[in-house]
C-alpha positions, 0 to 999 in steps of 0.5 A: 440845178438838176435834181438828184434823181436826174443824174446816175453815175456809174462807177467801178474798176476799169474793164467792168463795163461802165461805158457798155452799161451806160450806153445800154441804159441810155438806149433802153430808157431813152435818156442821155449818156455821157462817157467822162473819158470820151468827153475829156478827150473831146474837150482836150483834144488828146487821148487820156493816155496822152494826157497822162503820158505828157502831163502825169496822172496828178494833172489828169486827175485835176482835169478830170475833176474840173471837167466833171464839175463843169459837165454836171452844171450843164445837165438839164435832163435825165442822164447816165454818166460813165466815170473813169475808174479813178474818178471817185477816188480823188478830191472828195469826189465820191462824197460830192457824187452822192450829193448831186446824183445817184451812184451805182458801183458796178462790181466784178470779180477779179477774173471777170475784170481780167477777162474784159481787160484782155479784150481791150487795147492796153493803150486805152488803159495806161495805168494798167499797162503790164508785160504779162497777165500775172503782173496785170492781175497784181496791179489790178488787185492792188488798184481794186483794194485801194479803190473799193473803199470809195466804190462801196460808198455808192448808193447801189452796188450791182454785181455785173455777173448777175446784172440785167437792164431791168435792175436799173428800172427802179432808179430811172 
């Protein structure tokens, strides 16, 4: 089994930049990076949005959980994994993540999240589809309030508004 220090999990809200930071860390420190959502899409052959639309969020969370468990078993070198925003919030996954790796909560203010989400396609984030910015802000705020109890269990919390690649050096 891989040692705890060999896997770093990036967690946080949609739009916080988990994939961006995961790729940047991997490049800077010459380690592997896996984006869990992309990995699932390749394994299943459908987009996350299609899976949720056709099979529902509950089924997607089951697929996500099982895929993550299987993925971690295959890792044999230092790797950073960018998780989906809801991944730590189901099936006692946050507790398990803290046992098998190092968890980093990438935290951002609501205005920063809204700005980042406004730059991406709403089809990529089916749980945050909203007819206008006010509705999106309300959904995002509610989601953050629900999820932060899980996120705040992470080993480290980094505010992305102040984050630099050198912040990760001590962890890798």
